[in-house]
N, C-alpha and C positions, 0 to 999 in steps of 0.2 A: 504494500500500500504506500502510495506516495506521501511525502511530507508537504505541509502547507504552512505558509507564514501568515500570521495574524497581522493585517495592515495597521490595526489600531495599537498593537504592541511593538511593532517594528520601529526601531529608532534610526534605521537606514545607516548603520555604522559600517556595513559591508564586510564584517568579519566572516560571515558564512560563505560568501561568494567564492573566494579563492580556495577554500577547503573542499568544495564540492567536486568529487572525482568525475562527475558526469557533465559538469558545466551547465547544470540545470537552473542556476540562480542568476537572475538579472535584475537591474533596477527598473522600476516603472512607477512613475507618478509619486516620487518621494518615499518609496519603500521598495523592498526586495520582493520578488516573486519567484516561485519554483515552477518550472515547466513539468507537469505531472508525467508527460510522455517521455521525458529524459531522466526523471528521478529514479535512482537505483534503490531507494528506500533503505539506504545504509545508516542514516541517522547522524552522520558526521555534522551536518549543519546544525541540528538541534543541540548537539553536545557543545558546539562552539558559540552558540548565540548568547551574548551576555544579557539580553533582555528577555530571554526565555519565550520568544515569540514564535518558535517553530515547534510543530507537533505533527504526529501522524494524522492524515486526513481521514 
C-alpha cells in the first residue's frame, strides 16, 4: 500500500524527497506529494519526516 503525505501537516522541508528510492516524492503547491504509482511502500519517507506527516494510505 502506498504512503501519503498529509498536506495540512507537511511543512515542505523536503527531507523525505531525496531519501525516496523510487523518486516518488515531488513538490506541489507548497507541500510534498507521493506518486502512488511509483511508491514502493518501503516507509523510508515516513521514518525521515520530522513533522510526522507521512503515513500508509
